[in-house]
N, C-alpha and C positions, 0 to 999 in steps of 0.2 A: 591378469594379462593387464600392462600399463595402456596407455591411452594411445602411447606413439606407437608403441608393438599392434595395438587394432587397426591403426592409420595404415600401417605398412602391410599388412597382413589385406586389408581391404583394397588397398590399391595397389599394390606390387609395386611401386614406388620407389627408390632408391632414397635412402634418408640423408642423401648428401647436401651438405651446406652450398647449395649454388649459389646464395646471394648473402652478401655481408647484412650482417642484421644492424646496423647501423640506418640504411635506409626506413624511409617510410614507408608503411604498406596501406594499401586502399583497396576495398574491394569495390569488381566491378560488374556489376549484376547481368544476367543475360535474360531473354525472353523464357528460355530452357534452365533453369536453376542450377544444372549440372554441368551449364556450360560458362558461369560464371568463373572468372577470374581474378586473381590477387597480383597487383602490380605494388612493383619496390621502384620508388624515386628516393631522389636527393633530394630536401628543400634547402640545400645551400649550392646545388648548380654543379658540383664536384663531377668529374668524369663517372662514370660507371665500370664496373668491374667486367673483367671478358667473362663466357661462359664458363662452366662447371664442369669436366668429362665426368662428376657426378650426378648430372642429371643427362635425360636423354636428350638430344639437340630438339626433337618435335615438341618436347614439354615447354621448354623454354622459348621467348618471344622478346625480341627488344620492340619498343613501339614509344611514338610519341603520346603521351597524356598532356590532355587539355587542364590545367590545376587552377585555383584559386588560392589567390596570395594576398593576404594583407597589404596596403599600401596607401600609406601616409594615414588618413582619416578615413578611406572608403579601401575598397578592393580593385583586383585587376586581373587579369588572363594571361597565364601565360604559358607556352609550351615547354615540357620536360621531359628530359629520355628517361623511359622507364624499362625495366624488365618485369615479364609477367609471365606466373605460372597456373597450371590449370588448379583447381581449389585441391583438388587427391593431393598433387604432387607440392604444393606448398604447405599443407597438414602438418606435416613434422617439422617443418622449419620453425613455425609459428608457435608451436607448443613449445618446442626449445627457447624461444625467443624472450616467451613470456617471464621468464629467471634468468636471463641472461643479463647482466649490470651494463654491457654494452650494445644492449638494444634501443632501437628508437622508440620512447614513449608510444607512438601511434602501432608500431610493431609488436611492441610487447600485448598493448591493450587488444590487436587482432589476436593475440596469443590464447588472451584469457576467453574469448567469444569460443575459437576452436576448441578449444579443452571443453568448453562448455556443452559445445555441437556432439563432440564426442561422447560425452557422458550422456546425453538426451539419446544416442543413436543405441549407446550399450544398453540403457533401460527399456530399449522396445518403443521407445516415444516416436514412431514414424508412422505418417497415415498418408495413402494414395490419393491423388486429386489429378486435376487436369488442369493446363495452362488457360491461357485466352483462347490458344487457338486450340484447342481441345485436344493437346499431347499431354502425353503420360508424366505425370513427374511426381516424386513425394516430396512428404512436406514435415518440419519438426512438430511435433504435436500428439496428442494435446498437454499444453503446457501448464502446470497447478501455478499456484501463486508464490512460491518460492524460485519457481523458473524465470516466473516474471520479474520477479524482483532481481533477482541477479542479472537478466537481460539487462534492466533497466540501469544498474548500477555498474556495470561494464561500458554502455551505451554513454552514461555522463560521463566518465571517464574520457572518450575518446577524444585527443586533440585535432585539430584543426585540420593538420596535415594527412589524419585517418579519413578523411569524407570530402576531401579538396576537389573531388573530381564534378563537376556541376551537371545538373540534371541535363537528358538532353532536350532539345525543342525550343520552338521561338519563344518570346517574351522575356522579363526579365531573367535576369543572372540569379539560378536559385541553386544550394548544395542541397544533398539528400539530410533527412534527419538520421543522427546517426542512431534510433531503436528502430526505423523502419529499416536502414540498411543492415543493422547485425540481423533482423529478423530473417533479410534475402538471405543473408549468408547462412545461418542455422538453415535454410531449407535448401541451399546451393548444397550442404554437407549433407544433408540428408539423401539427396535426390543421388548424391556422387557413392557413398560405401557401400548401397548395397548391388550397385551393377557390378558384378566381378563374374570373372567366366566359373568361379565356384556357385553362382546363385541359380537356382534350381531352372531349366529350362531357358538360360540366359539367351541361346539365339534367336532374336526376332521377336522376344516376349514383351507384351508391356512388363514396366516395372521391374524387369530385369535387365535386358537390352541396355546399351549406350546408346542407341539411334534412337532416334523419336517415335514414337508408335502413335497414330492419330486415332483417339475412341469418339466417333461422332456419336455413339449411341448412348454414352455412360452419363450424360451431361444431368440428370437428374439424382443418378447414387452419388457423382463426383459432390453438386452441391448440399446434400446431404452431409456427407464427411465432412465437407467444408464448413459447415455450418456447427458442427460438431468440434470442428478441429478451433475454429473462430469464435467459439461460442462464450457469450461473456460471463458465464456462472461455470461452478463446480458443485456436486450434492456431495453430503455426507450423510449418515446415518446415526442415527441416536437412539439409543435403546433403552425403553420403557417395558421395566419389569413388575408394574404396580398391579398387572391381570395374572400375576404368576400366582399360582394355588399349589401349595404344596401338595396338601392332604386328598382334596376333594375334586372328582372327576365329574365331568357332566353326563347327561343323559347317556350320552352315544361313548361315553367311556373317554375322550377326549381332554386334554390338559391345555388349558394354554398358557403357555410360557413366555408370552409378553408379546411385545410388539418392537417392529422396525420402524423410525418415525424418519421421513427424508426431509433432511435440510436443503437450502439453498444457499452459496455464496458467492458474491460479488466477486470475479476477479479481478476487477477497477480495483477494488475498495473490499481488501479481504476483511474488514469489519464489519461491513454488512452480509448479514445471516437472516434467514427468515424460515417458517418452515413451511415447505412445498404447498397445505392446505393455505394457508394465508397467501400464499401467493397466485394459486388459482382461483381462490375467492376473490381476486383484484385489488387484495388490500397493498398490496407490494407491490405495483406496475409501476406508481412514481419513482419508486428506490430503483427497480432494476430494469426499467423499460418494456417496451410491448413484446420482445424478442424473448425474454426470460424463459416462459414457459415452454415455447418451442426447445428454447437448448437445455431448460432443465429434464425435459423427454426424453432428448436424444441421448443427454446424459445417464438418465438412467437405462436406458437401453443398453446403452455400452459397459455400465457397470455391470447388465444381466448376463453380459458375456461371459465376465471373470466368475458371477456367483449367480447362477440359475433361478434359482427363487425369488430375485427380484425380476422375473417373468412376469410374475402373477401382477405387480402392479399396471404393466400395460393394458389390464384387463379392466382397470377401474376409471372411472370417468376423472378422479383425479389421483396423480401417483403417491399419496400423501402417506399412507400407512402400509405397511404388510406384517400380517401375523405371525408369529413363529410360533413351529412348532419344536418341541424340547430337543429333536435331533441336529433344526434347523440353528436353533439357540449353540448346541453343542458345537457343532462345526463353524460357525462363527468365532466361539473360544478356541477352536483350533487353527484350522490353515485357513478358513477363508477370509478371516479379518487381514492378516497379512498379505495375503492378496488383492484385496481389493486396494488398502494401502498403496500399493505398488502402481496400483491404475488411476492412482490420484485419488479414491474413495474414504475418506476416514471413519472410523466406527467409533463413534462415543459411548462409553459406557457409564452407568449411574456411578454419582459423584459417591454416593453410599455403598457401593459396594468394596467389599473385604476382599483382599488377595491373600491375606497370612495367615491361611488355615494351614499346620505346619502337625507335623507326626512326628513322636519322639519315641523309641521305645524306653520304655521304663523297667527298673529291677527296682524290688521291692519288697523287705523279709514279710516273713507272715504275722497275721496280728500277733501284739502280745509280744515282738521281740523286742530285746532292751534297743534303748534310745540312744546311748552313749559308743556303742563298739563294744565294750567291754565283754569280754566271752562270746564275742560274735563267733567264731570259728569254732568253737565248745558244742554250740547247737547241729543238730544234723539234721535243720530242718530246710527244706532247699526253699529259692525264692522264687517268686512271681516275675515271669518276663512279660511283658504287654506291650500293644499298641497305646500310646494315650496322644490325642488331638488338643490341640489348642488353637486359639481363636485370638490373634495379637500376643500370643504368649501367656493365655490365661487358659488353665486346662477346660477343656469340656465335661461336664458332666455327664454321670452314664445315660442320663435320658436323655441329652443330647447326643452322644454319639450312638445312642437306638435310633434316635429321628433322622439322623445322616445315614447311618446305615441303610436303614429302610426308604432313601431318596434315591431314586434312579433319574437325578436329573445335575446338569452341571452347573446350577445357581440353586442355592436354597437359601429360605428367610432363617436367620440363626441371631436372638439375641437383638430384636429388632432392626437388622439390617442386612441386605443382601450378601451375600457370602460365595465366592468363586469357588468350584468344588474340583480337584484333580479327581476324576476316576479311581486313580491309584490309594487316593486317603478315604475313599469309601472302600476298596477292599479293606481297608487295615480295619475303618469303625466294624466293618462286618467280621472279620475273624480277628480279632485283639489279642488273644490268647497266643503266644508263642512259646509256649514251654514251661519249663522249672529250671532253674539254674543254682549247681550247689554254690554253696560260699565261695571258693576261692574262683571258680570261675565270675559270679557275680562281682566280686572286687577287682577282678581285670576289665570287665567292663566297666565300672564305675571309675577306674582310675584313667583309662585312657578317653572315655567318653566317647566311644564306637564301638558298634558289635558287629560282627558278620552274620546276614539275614538272607539266605536264598543266595549268595553269592555277592551280594552287594555289601560297603560299608553303610554304615547308618549312625545317626546320630544317637546315643543311649543316656540315659539320665538317670541318676540314683536317687532314691526318695526314701525319709525313713529311715533306720538304724545304721542302711549301708550307705547312706548321704553323711550321716553322722561320723562315721568309720575313717569314710573317705575323707573329711576334714580335717580331723585327728590325725591320719598322715601325712597329708599335704602341707598344714603348716607348721612352722619350725617352733621346734622345742626351744624351752628355756635350760639354762644350764642348771644340772642335779645337785642335789647338796652329795658330800662326800660321805660315802658309810661308814659306818663304826668299824675301825679295826682297819682301814688303810694308814699306813705308814708314809704317806705321800703326801706332798701338794698339789693335786692336779689343777692343770692350765686349763684358761675358759674352753677353751677348743674340745679337751678331753672331758671338760663335763657336760658341754652340748653330746658330745658321743656317747657319755653315759646315760644321759638320760634317752638318746635315741634310741638304744640298744635295750634298755630299760622298758618303754614303749612299747618296741617290738615283740620282746619276749613277753610281756605282759598281757599283750592281744593274742597271745599265741601264735605269732609271727615269727618268720625269722628276717635275720638281715646278712649283709653283707657289708663291715667296714674296710672300706680301699682306701686306707690312708696311705701317702708317702711312706716309704721306710724311713722311720727314726722318728716318728711323730707318737710315738709310745702306744699302739695298738695292744700292747701285751698288757701293760699297767691299767687299761680300759677295762680290758676285760677282766682283771683280778677285780678292780672295784666293781664291775657289774655282778661277779659271783657274791662278794659280801653282799652287793645290794638286795641279790633274791633270796639272801637267808634260807637257802633250802637245806633239807636233811639230804637229799641225795648230793652225789658227788657230780663235779664237772671232768668231764672226758675232753682230754684237747688233745687233736692230733695231729704233730709236726713233723718237717723231715729230720733225722734223727742230729743233724748238727745243731739244732735247736732245744735237744732236752735239758742240756746242763743252762741253756740261759732262762728257759721257763723255770725250773727248779730255782736258780739263783734270784730271779725275781719275785717269787711267791714266796722264799723263804725273807727276802727283803723288804716287802712291803705290804707282806700280809701273815707277820711273824705268829707262827702258833695254828695256823690253815695245815692240814694234813697235807702232804704233797707226796706221790709214790711214781716210781715210774713202770709203769707194763710193759718191760723190756727186757729183751735177754732169757736165758732158757730158765732163770728163777723167778719168773712172772707170777703174779699172782693179785686176784681180786677179794682174796679172803678177809675178812671182818673190817669191810669198808666204813667208815664213816665220815661221811661229806668229803672236805676238802677238793684237791684235785689229783687225779687220775693222768699223767701223761703218757703217750703211747706213740709210737714212729707208724707213717705208713706202711711200711712193710709188714710190721705188727697187725695190726689191725687187718690188713689184709689176710692175715694168715689166722688170726682169731676173731676174725668177726662174729663167729657165732657164740663164744663164749660172751664177748663183749656186747653181744644184742640181749644176752640172758639177763644183765644188771640193768636195775633200775636207774639211770641220770635225770639229775636236773637240767642240764644241758649238754649238748655238745659241739665243739669248736674245733673247724679246723682251721690249722693256720698254712700260712702261706698254699692258700687253698687252690691256687694254680694247678698243685698238682692231680687234681680230679678234674682237669679242667674237660678231658675226654669222657663225656659220658657212657659210654660201652666199655671203657677200663675195667678189669680186674676190683681196681683199688674203688673207683669210683662207685660200682656197683657194690663192695662192702661196705661202703660208708653207709648208702643208704637203707642199710639191713637195720643199721641200729637206731632202736626208737628212742627219740626227747621230746619233752612240749616247746625247745627252743634250740634251736641250731645259728651258730655265729661263723660265718666264714672272715677271716681274714687274709687280705692279700694287698699287696701295691699294685698289682698290676692286673685287674678284672677281667682285658681282654689282651691275648697276646697275639693272635690268628685272626680270632674272625670271632662273630659273634654268639655262634653255636657253644663257646667255651660261659660266654656271659648266661647261656639259658642254663647250661648245666649247675655254675654255682647257684643260681636262684633258684633251680628246680628243687635243688636239696634243699635250702633253707626254707624256702615255703611251697612245698612240690604244689604243681599244676596251675601256677601261677599265669607263667607262659605259656600253656596247653603244651600240647604233644610238641615234641622237636620237629616233627614234619611240618607242621602246621607253622609253629614259629617261624623258620626259614621261609616258607611260603608267604607269608601275610606282613613280618618285620624285615627279616635279616637281609633278604637278598635287596631290597630297595633299597636299604638303608647303605651296604656295603657298597654298591654300585652307583652310588650317590643320586639315585634315577628321581628319588621323591620325597622331597622335603617334609610333606604331610607324614611320611612315614617316619622319619626320623623324630618328627614332635609327638608322635604317639607313641612309640618304643620309648621316649625319652619319660613322658608322663607315666607310663606303666613301671617303670625300673626304677625313677627317682626314690620312691619313696622305701625301697627295699634296699637301696643301696648308699653308702653316704660315702663321699668321694671327698677327700682332700690333698691340697699339694702343700710343698712348703712355701710355694711362692703366693699363695691363696693370701689376700691381707689379714694382718692378725694372727697368722699360722707361725708359729717360735719368732718372733722377732729376733731375738737376743742370738740367732745360729748365724754364727761370721758368716763372710763372705765366701763364695765359690765363684773359682774361676774357670775357663772350660777352652780349652787350645787345640784346635787341630794343627798337627803336625806332617806336613806332607813331607815324604820321605820317598828319594829317587829308589829303582828298581836295580841293580847292580845288573851284568851284562850277562851272567849265569841266568838271574831270575827274568829277565828279558824274554830270555831266548826260551829258555822250557815256557813260558805265559805264550807266547806266539804258537809256537808249535801246539799245546794244548788247545788253544782256540782253535787254529785250523785244522787239526783231525777230528775235535768233536764237534764242530759247525757241519762238515760234511756228513757226519753221520746223523746228525739231528735233524738235516734238511728232507732224510729219505725217511723218518720216523715217525709215527702216528701216535696220538692217543697216551694212551700209559708210558708203554716206549717211549716216547719221545720225552716226557715229561720227567720220568725217571734220568735220561741223558741231562737234562738241561742242569738236574739238581746234581746232578754227577760234576758238571762242566763248573758249575759255580763254587762248589765245594773245594774241587782241585785247583782253581783260579786264587782263593783264601789262603789257602796251602801254600803256594807257589810264595804269594805276596808277603806271608810271615818268613818260612824259610826253604831254600830248595831241599836241606834235608829231612822236614817233616813231609814234604810231597813225595819224595822218591825213599822215604822209609828206612834211610840209614839211621845203621847205628854209630855215633858219632862220639869217639873215643873222648875223656874229661880233658884230653892234654892238647885238644883243635885249637884251642886258645883264637889267635888273631886269624886263623886262617876261617874259623867258622862264623866269626864276624863279616868277614868281608866277604861272605858270601849274599848277606843280609844287611839291606840299607835299616831296616828295623831295630836288628840286635844293636847296630854300630850306634844307633840312637838313641837305645836304650841304654848303652852303658853310657852313654852322654850323661842321659839327665840323673840316673842312679846315681854316677862321681859326684854330679854339682850336688845333690842332695842330702848323700850321706855326709858330704863336708861340711854341710853346714849341720848336722845329726838330724837329719830329717829322719820320717819313716816311709814307706809308700807301699803301696800293694798293687801288683801286676796281676792283672785278667786278662785270658785267653781260654776261648771255646774250645782248646784244640788240649786234652792231654796231653798228648806228642809233645806238643809245642813248650806247654809247660813243664814239663821234665827236662826239656832240653836248655830252655831259660834257665833253671834251679841248676840244673849240673854246670853249666857255663858261670854264674854268676858263683858257686861253690867254688869251682876253677879257681875265680880270680880273689878267693878270701873273702867272698862278702856273705855275712850270715844271712841264713835264707831257710825257710822253711816253705813247702810244697801242700797244699791244702786241696784233695780232688776228690770224686765222688768216690774210690776204694777206700779213703782213709777212714780208720775205725772210728768210731764214737769218742772214744776216752783220749784218743792221740788227738783228735780236730780240738778238745776242750784244753788241751793242754799247749796246742800251737796257739791260739787265741790268747793263754793267759802268757804265755812268753812272747807275744807281740806287744800285746797292750802294759806288759812291765819294761817293756823296750831291749828287752833281749836280743831280739831277732827286728831290726830295723826291716828287713825286705820281707814280705809273704807273697808267693806266687800262689795265684789260685783258679780253677779252672771254673769258668761263669756258671757252667749249670748246679756244680756242688756248691758253691760259694758267695753264689749271687743275691742271697736271699738270707734273713735273718743273722748274722753275724753281728758284733758289735767290735768294729775296729777303730775306736774315735783315736787312736794315736795316731793313723796314718795324716799326715799333712798332704800327703799326695796317693792319684788313683791314676795309672796308666792301664788304657783300654788298649793292649796291643793289635786285638784285630778288632773288625765292628760287627755287631751283631743285627740283625735285619729287623729287629722292635727298639725303638729310642728308648721304649718304658723299660725293658730287660738291661739296658745299660746303666741307666737313671739303677734301679733297683741295687747293683753292685755298686754302682758310687756311693748310696746311701748307708754302706756298711760303714764309711768313712762320715759321712755329711748326714749326721743324727744328733738327736739331744744327747748331749756329754759333750761335744765337739765343741771345742774353746781355739782352738787354731784354725787360720783360713786354708782353705782345701781348694787344691789345683790340681783339675783333671786335664787329665794329656791322652788325645785320640791320634792311634800312630795310622797315617794314612797313606798308601803307596801311590804316588803320581799316575795320572793318565789310565788306569787298570779299575777295574771293574769296583773296586773300594771306593776310588774317587765319584763313580758315579752314584754309589749307594748312597757315600755322605751327602750329596746333594737331594738325593730320595727321601731320606729320614729327616731333612731337614723341612720337608713340603711334608712327610708324613707323622711330623709331630702333632700338629693340628688335629690330626685324626685320631693319633694315641690319647688325647686328651678329651676326644668324646666317644673314647672306649670301643674304638674301632682300630683294624689291624688286619695286614692280609699277609705279610710275611713271604718267606721265600716263594711259598705255591703262587703267588700271583704272576711273580717272574717266568714261572712255565708255560702260561698263557701267552705269554708275548710272540710278536712273529717271526718269523727267521730274520728277516732285516732289522726289526729290532732290539731282537737278543744281540743280534752282530754288533749293532750298534754300543749295546750296552756293556760287551767284554771284551771288544776290539781293542788293544793297547794302543793310547793316541801320546806319542812320542813328543816332550816338548818343542815348542819351534823355537 
């Protein structure tokens, strides 16, 4: 709660600005502190403002002040009109004035004093006492050195106008000293705030009621309290642990835990300090004065109310040294020291007390393991997992940890110094062994630098061979030498990729090469096969459309290496002699048992996002095929969520990320929700050695590629499209608002799909059979189709070639039929296109026989080499920018010699428009291998969903 809020709550006064802050404030003390007032006057003599309705008329008074003003070389009295408020009503105005540039310096200064008074009250620095007439009054205190220093600094800054009202009485003209006046003001605030209707027994009770209460029998008690409040000393405790005995007990079995030595500090001069023993011996009387012993004894008594063991000092002739038990020392280490500090009693620990005893979970291989990491995973040895304590970063020996485990003390003597010991660390020293880890779990711990122990994430440190392996995985590799038999010149980044894959497979680990499409993943794997020089063949699993590309690349870059297709009805694995075997995901799924019987030197999953669902039959079948080396190739390691990343890496390096359920609980949810930056860092440390991600935009990657220009083309809806769009939104939102759970999510996805189809063409949404002769009527129904015609007319006139991508096969057929009717040479490639026909289509396009190729995004968004195209048209938008970029990379890849222009068609004011904005912001997440896809939109509230899909007509 802010100080001004405290005032409002305590006083019940409204915080209105009844008085302009340009006036000078001055405090007028009263016999009863709470009856003091703050007066505001104008040193320039200008008229005062009228009263404000924001302040109760009973609170604001007009008065005539007698003030002292400089006059020539002297001073003179004069009368000035003033407005005065009770202290409680003036506090809000003063607090605000301290930072108001228009405030008079005197008012700003009293504002600083008001804030100081509020802070004292909030800290409970209130002492009860009596006035000179014997009435109850609170005072501010006890004040520690910092409080006094602050009070003196504010008083020194108080200008003349802030204490210009002279002291009453006969004799020479005298002004109050600023420090004494401010001390009276602190007492007035302290005497005002506790007296509210909410105070216990407020009605007619001393120290609670606002009316004065005379207490004639409390003079002795008040004198003791006043002595404590006005004491010129404070105390502190200095701990001496020299008597601490770690192992030996006395005859009674008691151990000395040390002593607390009482020190006395002067409030007037904080540099003056002496032991209480010296004060009681009379050695410090000249410095502290004769009252110092009484003041110190009272300070000890007050401190004992905070920490009762100090009561024993009152039984001693001199309250100088308190012997401490283990429990009392532990209490000081825990809650007692902060409580004493809050009461103004500091606790000073020995200078050589070490507080940097730490514990880390250490993972080390069994004795005799390899030290360089080679063959680490070929061993079946489990790794030791245990706590290791360290002092100042230097590990403790077994004997030192044994001594620590036997010590039931909060402070121990280790390595010739006192060491502060957390009981939790003692428990770790007693129970050091945390169990055994298999090599994959140990590697996960080593890479992240943390482990889950009893539901807590703790630091984990690898040592020995495991640390050597971690260093090999996390240290950058140098480019490898091209292998013999490779008929190609590899670029520097490809040689680095080869070296990385060679390292991972040599260590018995797998890896995911997640380069952008067109950066040469295929040739890198061919080079890896040649470098490994194994007799066992390499199995490549890929989409059917890539079989021909793989065969051509192997024949071209590694002539003489056998290559066989395991596909179709006459497939066979007989008489294999090394080389490559190429198969499709569908064939692999059907023939997994037969493939598992063959001994493979390496298994490669190309376009590995096809097995991103770990529960799919394809992913399960792939896992049944054994191999000492597994390599995943993909341009999009994550399309929708981090479970897909888990599926890839759990295949390449089984067990690395743990079970999917625990992976999602520990890593994925926190990363995907953006809740925990530490979780992002931890996951990156774990996966980075196993996933090599490179993009065309990276420095030094394919600098010779021509430029790529991306353009968004806003397209208006036709009248028919707009009518359909609004009708579908209206009807669907009515259904969505009354649905819940899975049913609601399904309705949202159905709505989004329907709107995107309407944005493409009404005939697609209405599932109409469009005759080839529809011609201009077909174009007139869709702004996108009309714009596509314009784009193609322009580029065909320039002898250009184009790829047209759409996520809907129905739209692809409609576009192809429309272009064919216009006599534009066109081919259509979709998921149902047979493999031989796909290859013929690619050849026709690359040769220039067909200038336009219409492709469905899912069937042709990966793997194809279509560098003839200088233009790529995205007829509709996909939810993940990485998927669109993969499709673009059919043209923008190695071998491309002409600039590539990317055209994205976006209907104005629709969900496509809003999705385009979202994709731009999501691109950063895609770069960090994150994605949420359509499924995230199903969790929008009804209001947010309506805002997303509602048609916004141009103004």
